[in-house]
C-alpha positions in Angstrom: 239.0 91.1 349.0 241.4 93.5 350.7 244.2 90.9 350.4 243.7 90.6 346.7 243.7 94.3 346.3 247.0 94.6 348.3 248.5 91.8 346.2 247.5 93.4 342.9 248.9 96.8 344.2 252.1 95.1 345.3 252.6 93.4 342.0 251.9 96.7 340.1 254.4 98.6 342.2 257.0 95.8 341.7 256.4 95.9 337.9 256.8 99.7 337.8 260.0 99.6 339.9 261.4 96.8 337.7 260.5 98.7 334.5 262.1 101.9 335.8 265.2 100.1 336.9 265.6 98.5 333.4 264.8 101.8 331.7 267.3 103.6 333.9 270.0 101.1 333.1 269.2 101.2 329.4 269.0 105.0 329.3 272.3 105.3 331.2 273.9 102.9 328.8 272.6 104.7 325.7 273.8 108.0 327.2 277.3 106.6 328.0 277.6 104.6 324.7 275.6 106.4 322.1 275.2 105.0 318.6 274.6 107.7 316.0 275.2 107.9 312.2 274.4 104.3 311.8 273.8 104.5 308.1 277.1 106.1 307.4 279.1 103.9 309.8 277.5 100.7 308.4 278.0 101.8 304.8 281.6 102.9 305.1 282.6 100.1 307.5 281.3 97.6 305.0 282.9 99.3 302.0 286.3 99.1 303.8 285.8 95.6 305.3 285.9 97.0 308.9 284.1 95.9 312.0 281.3 98.5 312.5 281.8 98.2 316.2 285.4 99.1 315.9 284.4 102.2 314.0 281.9 103.1 316.7 284.6 102.5 319.3 286.9 105.0 317.4 284.2 107.6 317.2 283.3 107.2 320.8 287.0 107.6 321.8 287.7 110.4 319.4 284.7 112.7 319.7 281.9 111.0 321.7 279.8 111.4 318.6 280.1 115.2 318.5 280.2 115.8 314.8 282.0 119.2 314.9 284.4 118.3 317.7 287.8 120.0 317.6 290.8 118.9 319.7 293.9 120.7 318.8 294.2 120.4 315.0 291.9 117.3 314.7 288.3 117.8 313.5 285.0 115.9 313.4 283.7 112.5 314.5 286.8 110.6 313.8 289.2 113.5 314.6 291.1 113.9 311.3 293.7 116.5 311.0 293.8 118.9 308.0 297.1 117.3 306.7 295.8 113.8 307.1 292.5 114.8 305.5 294.4 116.1 302.5 296.4 112.9 302.3 293.3 110.7 302.5 291.5 112.9 299.9 294.4 112.4 297.6 294.4 108.6 298.1 290.7 108.5 297.6 290.8 110.8 294.6 288.3 113.2 296.1 288.8 116.2 293.8 286.4 118.5 295.6 287.7 118.0 299.1 288.1 121.0 301.4 289.3 120.9 305.0 286.0 122.3 306.2 284.4 119.1 304.9 285.8 117.3 307.9 282.9 118.6 310.0 280.4 116.9 307.7 279.6 113.6 309.5 279.4 111.5 306.3 282.6 112.9 304.8 284.4 112.4 308.1 283.2 108.8 308.6 284.0 108.0 305.0 287.5 109.3 305.2 288.1 108.0 308.8 287.0 104.4 307.7 289.3 104.6 304.7 292.2 105.7 306.8 291.6 103.1 309.5 291.5 100.4 306.8 294.7 101.7 305.3 296.4 101.5 308.7 295.1 98.0 309.3 296.3 96.8 305.9 299.7 98.6 306.3 300.4 97.2 309.8 298.4 94.0 309.7 297.7 94.4 313.4 294.9 96.2 315.2 297.0 97.6 318.1 299.5 99.1 315.7 296.8 100.5 313.5 295.1 102.1 316.4 298.4 103.4 317.8 299.1 105.0 314.4 295.6 106.4 314.2 296.3 108.2 317.5 300.0 109.0 317.4 300.8 108.9 313.7 302.5 106.4 311.4 305.9 108.1 311.9 305.9 107.5 315.6 304.7 103.9 315.3 307.4 103.2 312.6 310.0 104.7 314.9 308.9 102.6 317.8 309.0 99.4 315.7 312.6 100.2 314.9 313.5 100.8 318.5 314.4 97.6 320.6 313.1 99.4 323.7 309.6 99.1 322.2 309.7 96.3 319.7 311.6 93.0 319.8 310.8 91.9 316.3 310.2 95.1 314.4 306.6 93.9 313.7 304.9 94.3 317.1 305.2 96.6 320.0 305.7 95.3 323.5 305.7 98.9 324.8 303.9 102.0 323.5 305.9 104.9 325.0 303.1 107.5 324.8 300.7 106.9 327.7 297.9 108.7 325.8 298.3 106.3 322.9 298.7 103.2 325.1 295.4 104.1 326.9 293.7 105.1 323.6 294.4 101.6 322.0 292.9 99.9 325.1 290.0 102.3 325.3 289.0 101.9 321.6 289.1 98.1 321.9 287.0 98.2 325.1 284.4 100.5 323.5 284.2 98.3 320.5 283.6 95.2 322.7 280.9 97.1 324.7 279.1 98.1 321.4 279.4 94.5 320.1 277.9 93.1 323.3 275.1 95.6 323.6 273.9 95.9 320.0 
């Protein structure tokens, strides 16, 4: 009888430990790679023909899902600058757009997805689109014209800005993590 009790107790403890281990890993993952604003991301990713996991990767890299994040002159979840916001609003024909709208999660995601799709269409290449999202189209276009960075004028073999080079890889890594886990 004592043996059975010990066996049951041992199995119960093992089950609790295994459950806590799994919960800890899952909780840590959810803390490190949050997914928020799923309705907005899925809607605007779909409307723009984007991979939702790529959008999650951009948001993770840009703001870590902090809706009112500010870094320099960039604002919101997808870190859109006031000038880029005005340009996007004009392209999208958003008559009532105001720069302060960039802290609204839905507006920021809507505009960020539109811009990301624009860059993907313009460059036809994910790495170039992400580089332009981070460093601006002017920089990417200049790099494409420079033989130190591009051999064919269509792709980059060298992204001269370390921050941008790391950004491109980070977003792709985050997108892959989100894709694998969700």
